C-alpha positions as CSV (number, residue, x, y, z in Angstrom):
1,M,-6.4,-8.6,-17.7
2,D,-8.0,-5.5,-16.8
3,A,-10.7,-7.5,-14.9
4,L,-8.0,-8.0,-12.3
5,L,-7.2,-4.7,-12.1
6,A,-8.3,-2.4,-9.2
7,V,-6.9,1.0,-11.1
8,R,-6.1,1.5,-14.4
9,A,-4.4,5.1,-15.8
10,R,-3.6,5.8,-19.2
11,G,-1.9,9.0,-20.5
12,V,-3.6,11.0,-17.6
13,T,-2.6,14.4,-17.6
14,K,-3.8,17.3,-14.8
15,C,-2.8,20.9,-14.8
16,F,-3.7,23.9,-12.2
17,G,-3.1,26.8,-14.3
18,E,0.1,26.8,-16.1
19,V,1.6,23.9,-13.6
20,V,1.4,20.4,-15.0
21,A,0.8,18.3,-12.1
22,L,0.8,15.1,-14.0
23,D,2.2,14.6,-17.2
24,G,0.8,11.8,-19.1
25,V,0.5,9.1,-16.3
26,D,-0.2,5.3,-16.7
27,L,-0.6,3.3,-13.8
28,A,-2.2,-0.5,-13.1
29,V,-2.8,-1.5,-9.8
30,A,-3.9,-5.2,-9.5
31,R,-6.5,-6.2,-7.0
32,G,-5.0,-7.8,-3.9
33,R,-1.3,-5.8,-4.4
34,I,0.1,-3.2,-2.3
35,H,1.3,-0.5,-5.0
36,G,3.9,1.8,-3.4
37,L,3.7,5.8,-4.8
38,V,7.3,7.4,-4.7
39,G,9.0,10.7,-5.4
40,P,10.2,13.8,-4.0
41,N,8.1,16.4,-3.1
42,G,6.6,18.0,-6.0
43,A,6.2,15.2,-8.1
44,G,2.6,14.6,-8.3
45,K,1.9,12.0,-6.0
46,T,-0.9,13.8,-3.8
47,T,-2.6,15.2,-7.3
48,L,-2.7,11.6,-8.2
49,L,-4.0,10.3,-4.9
50,G,-6.8,12.7,-5.3
51,L,-8.1,11.7,-8.5
52,L,-7.9,8.1,-7.2
53,L,-10.4,9.5,-4.6
54,G,-12.7,11.4,-6.6
55,L,-11.2,14.6,-5.1
56,A,-10.3,15.9,-8.6
57,A,-11.0,15.1,-12.2
58,A,-8.2,14.2,-14.7
59,D,-8.0,17.0,-17.9
60,R,-6.9,14.2,-20.3
61,G,-6.4,10.8,-20.3
62,S,-8.5,7.8,-18.8
63,L,-9.1,6.4,-15.8
64,E,-11.0,3.0,-14.4
65,I,-11.0,2.5,-10.8
66,L,-13.0,-0.8,-10.0
67,G,-13.7,-1.6,-13.7
68,T,-15.7,2.2,-13.6
69,P,-14.8,4.6,-16.1
70,V,-14.3,7.7,-14.3
71,G,-15.3,11.3,-16.3
72,R,-14.4,14.3,-16.0
73,T,-16.4,15.2,-13.0
74,P,-14.5,14.6,-9.6
75,A,-15.8,11.7,-8.3
76,A,-14.9,8.1,-7.1
77,P,-16.7,4.7,-7.7
78,E,-18.2,2.4,-4.6
79,G,-15.5,0.8,-2.9
80,V,-12.9,3.2,-2.7
81,A,-11.8,5.1,1.0
82,G,-9.0,7.1,2.3
83,F,-7.0,9.8,2.7
84,V,-4.9,12.6,1.6
85,D,-3.2,15.0,3.8
86,G,-3.9,13.5,6.8
87,P,-7.3,12.2,7.7
88,G,-10.0,14.6,8.5
89,L,-11.3,14.3,12.1
90,Y,-13.3,16.5,14.9
91,P,-10.7,16.7,17.6
92,S,-13.6,17.4,20.2
93,L,-15.1,14.1,20.0
94,T,-13.5,10.7,21.0
95,A,-12.1,8.3,18.2
96,R,-15.3,6.1,18.5
97,Q,-17.7,9.5,18.3
98,N,-15.8,10.2,15.2
99,L,-16.0,6.8,13.7
100,A,-19.8,7.0,14.6
101,A,-20.2,10.5,12.9
102,L,-19.0,8.9,9.7
103,A,-21.5,6.2,9.6
104,A,-24.2,8.0,10.0
105,L,-22.9,10.3,7.3
106,R,-22.6,7.4,4.7
107,G,-26.4,6.7,5.2
108,R,-26.7,3.9,7.1
109,A,-28.3,5.6,10.4
110,A,-31.0,3.1,10.1
111,D,-29.0,0.3,11.1
112,R,-27.2,1.7,14.7
113,A,-26.5,-1.9,16.0
114,A,-24.5,-3.1,12.8
115,D,-23.1,0.4,12.6
116,R,-21.6,0.1,16.5
117,A,-20.3,-3.3,15.9
118,G,-18.5,-2.0,12.2
119,V,-16.9,1.1,14.7
120,A,-15.9,-1.4,17.1
121,D,-14.1,-3.5,14.7
122,A,-12.4,-0.8,13.1
123,L,-11.1,0.7,15.9
124,D,-9.8,-3.2,16.9
125,Q,-8.2,-3.9,13.7
126,V,-6.1,-0.4,14.0
127,G,-5.4,-1.1,17.7
128,L,-7.2,1.8,19.2
129,V,-9.5,-0.1,21.8
130,D,-7.6,1.5,25.0
131,V,-8.2,5.1,23.7
132,A,-11.8,4.6,21.4
133,D,-13.5,7.0,24.1
134,D,-10.7,9.7,24.4
135,R,-10.9,12.9,22.4
136,V,-9.4,12.8,19.4
137,G,-7.4,16.5,20.2
138,G,-5.5,14.4,22.3
139,F,-4.1,12.2,20.0
140,S,-0.6,11.9,18.6
141,L,0.2,12.0,15.1
142,G,0.7,8.4,14.3
143,M,-2.8,7.7,16.4
144,R,-4.8,10.4,14.5
145,Q,-3.0,8.3,11.2
146,R,-4.4,5.4,12.6
147,L,-7.8,6.6,13.1
148,G,-7.9,7.9,9.7
149,L,-7.3,4.2,9.0
150,A,-10.1,3.0,11.1
151,A,-12.2,5.6,9.3
152,A,-11.1,4.1,6.2
153,L,-11.7,0.3,6.7
154,L,-15.9,1.4,8.1
155,S,-16.7,1.0,4.1
156,R,-15.3,-2.5,3.7
157,P,-13.3,-0.8,0.7
158,R,-11.9,-2.7,-2.6
159,L,-9.1,0.5,-3.1
160,L,-7.8,1.8,-0.5
161,V,-5.9,4.8,-0.9
162,L,-3.6,6.1,1.8
163,D,-1.2,9.3,2.0
164,E,2.2,8.7,4.2
165,P,-0.2,6.2,6.5
166,A,2.9,5.6,9.1
167,N,3.7,8.7,9.3
168,G,4.1,9.9,13.2
169,L,4.1,6.1,14.1
170,D,6.1,4.6,16.7
171,P,7.7,0.7,16.1
172,A,4.6,-0.7,17.2
173,G,2.1,1.1,15.6
174,K,3.8,0.7,12.3
175,R,4.1,-2.6,12.5
176,H,0.4,-3.0,13.5
177,V,-0.5,-0.8,10.3
178,H,1.5,-3.1,8.4
179,G,-0.5,-6.4,9.3
180,V,-3.8,-4.5,8.4
181,L,-2.9,-3.4,5.2
182,H,-1.2,-6.8,4.4
183,R,-4.5,-8.7,5.8
184,L,-6.6,-6.3,3.7
185,A,-4.5,-7.1,0.6
186,A,-4.6,-11.0,1.5
187,Q,-8.5,-10.5,0.8
188,G,-8.3,-8.8,-1.8
189,T,-7.9,-5.8,-1.6
190,A,-6.3,-3.0,-3.5
191,V,-4.2,-0.5,-1.6
192,V,-2.3,2.6,-3.5
193,L,0.1,4.2,-0.5
194,S,2.8,7.3,-0.8
195,S,5.5,7.4,1.6
196,H,8.6,9.1,1.6
197,R,10.0,6.3,3.9
198,M,11.7,3.6,1.8
199,D,12.1,0.9,4.4
200,D,8.0,1.3,4.8
201,L,7.4,0.7,0.9
202,E,9.9,-2.4,0.8
203,A,8.4,-4.1,3.5
204,L,4.8,-3.4,2.4
205,C,5.0,-3.3,-1.3
206,S,5.3,-5.9,-4.4
207,E,4.8,-2.8,-6.6
208,V,6.2,0.7,-7.0
209,T,5.6,3.6,-9.1
210,I,8.5,6.2,-9.2
211,L,7.2,9.3,-10.3
212,A,9.2,12.5,-10.8
213,T,7.8,16.1,-12.6
214,G,4.7,14.4,-12.9
215,R,6.1,11.7,-15.2
216,V,6.4,8.2,-14.4
217,A,9.9,7.3,-14.2
218,F,9.3,3.6,-13.2
219,S,6.3,1.3,-12.6
220,G,6.7,-2.7,-11.7
221,P,7.7,-4.7,-9.5
222,L,9.9,-3.9,-6.6
223,R,12.4,-7.1,-7.2
224,E,13.2,-5.7,-10.7
225,L,14.7,-2.0,-9.0
226,A,16.7,-4.6,-6.4
227,A,18.2,-7.0,-9.8
228,G,19.2,-3.6,-11.2
229,D,22.5,-3.8,-13.0
230,R,23.7,-0.9,-11.1
231,E,26.5,-0.1,-8.8
232,L,25.0,0.2,-5.2
233,D,27.7,1.1,-1.9
234,Y,28.0,-1.5,0.7
235,R,29.1,-1.6,4.6
236,L,31.4,-4.8,5.1
237,L,32.2,-5.9,8.3
238,T,34.5,-9.2,8.5
239,S,36.6,-10.9,11.2
240,D,39.3,-9.2,9.6
241,P,39.2,-6.4,8.2
242,A,43.2,-5.5,7.0
243,A,42.8,-9.1,5.0
244,A,39.6,-8.0,3.5
245,R,40.8,-4.2,2.3
246,R,43.4,-6.4,0.1
247,T,40.9,-8.7,-0.9
248,A,38.4,-5.8,-2.1
249,A,41.4,-4.2,-3.8
250,G,42.3,-6.8,-5.9
251,T,39.2,-7.2,-6.7
252,P,37.5,-6.4,-10.4
253,G,34.7,-4.2,-10.5
254,V,34.9,-3.4,-6.6
255,R,36.2,0.1,-5.6
256,L,36.8,0.9,-1.9
257,L,35.7,4.1,-0.9
258,D,36.9,7.0,1.6
259,P,34.9,7.9,4.6
260,D,32.3,10.7,3.7
261,P,33.7,13.7,5.7
262,A,30.3,15.0,6.0
263,G,29.2,11.5,7.5
264,P,29.6,10.0,11.1
265,P,32.9,9.4,12.4
266,P,34.3,6.3,10.3
267,D,34.2,2.7,11.6
268,A,37.8,0.9,11.6
269,E,36.6,-2.6,11.3
270,R,33.8,-2.1,8.4
271,L,34.7,-1.0,4.7
272,V,32.8,0.8,2.2
273,L,33.1,-0.5,-0.9
274,R,31.1,0.3,-4.5
275,A,30.1,-2.8,-6.8
276,R,27.7,-4.2,-9.0
277,V,26.0,-7.5,-7.4
278,P,28.1,-9.9,-9.6
279,A,31.4,-8.1,-8.5
280,L,30.0,-8.2,-5.0
281,D,29.4,-11.9,-5.5
282,V,33.2,-12.5,-6.3
283,L,34.2,-10.6,-3.4
284,V,32.4,-12.7,-0.8
285,S,33.5,-16.2,-2.4
286,R,37.2,-15.2,-2.4
287,L,37.0,-13.5,1.3
288,V,35.4,-17.1,2.2
289,G,38.4,-18.9,0.7
290,D,40.9,-16.8,2.0
291,G,39.3,-17.8,5.7
292,V,37.6,-14.7,6.2
293,A,34.5,-14.5,7.9
294,V,31.9,-12.1,6.5
295,R,29.5,-10.7,9.3
296,E,27.7,-7.9,7.7
297,L,27.2,-6.8,3.8
298,A,24.8,-4.4,3.5
299,P,23.6,-1.7,1.3
300,V,24.3,1.6,2.3
301,V,21.0,3.2,1.1
302,S,18.2,0.2,0.4
303,P,18.3,-0.7,-3.5
304,L,15.1,1.0,-3.8
305,E,16.1,4.5,-2.5
306,A,19.2,4.2,-4.9
307,A,17.0,3.4,-7.6
308,F,14.8,6.7,-7.0
309,L,17.8,8.8,-6.7
310,A,19.0,7.5,-9.8
311,L,15.5,7.9,-11.5
312,T,14.8,11.0,-10.3
313,E,17.8,13.0,-10.9
314,Q,17.5,12.0,-14.6
315,Q,14.0,13.4,-14.8
316,Q,14.7,16.9,-13.2
317,R,13.8,19.8,-16.1
318,P,13.2,23.3,-15.1
319,Q,9.8,23.7,-13.7
320,P,6.9,26.5,-14.5
321,E,6.6,29.2,-11.7
322,G,4.3,27.7,-8.8
323,A,4.7,24.1,-7.3
324,R,3.6,20.8,-8.2
325,R,0.9,19.6,-5.6
């Protein structure tokens, strides 16, 4: 099994003075999978990504990356690429010049034709060909994120580590980046990414790890969170709101919720209710049996976001002075 893993962490602990940034973290990331890393600010996500990129070393525990044990000296094996806290770029250079400089720094200057081809291919993959000769200083945040991804692709990584890769992307840019990551995973590359956007994680990831105060609150397939036996709030739109309200009120396990006074004005046609999935199934069956058409039934927040909030609230504990990274 371990031969199929790109990352295997066991009991990884990292401290900064008296602040425990990671506290006995276990992590397994398979090759060819996109693994999401999520948690509140200060949960330890950036620290963990830094360990995977070789920017820091764990104080305790064991870490294997691409089958190679990582010691106590910060280093990453060949085949790892990515960025944390945004990509490092030269604003006075063009996108093409930035990538060419990076290729040269990696010791491949003797093969300039291959470098030029690699740079052109990376720019094409992230959709920046049209602005390849524009100075990076004029790029938007989303364009810089895409250029950072292109820089990581130059080395044809087997493990790609990304910190908030969709930050600043418009819908078209996001779709483009999602396509790149899905193609890389299909080719066998393992991708570990952090994001505060639950919709991005649900669109990209087959597995997630939720961190809270430096500890793992959950790690596993995304479907296990979605299938969790917990109550969620749902919006319900039907052809007959009054009949739907009566049916919902008479269905065991379903609770009608009053509109949030701090939220937007209530929609008279939509009901907000709280239920577990089995009770929701009964409600839908009763509505259909009564001749009431169900036009929309969707969680108010996604199952991942609901699980994230529940799990991280359980894990919260007093912190030492200073902030987690």
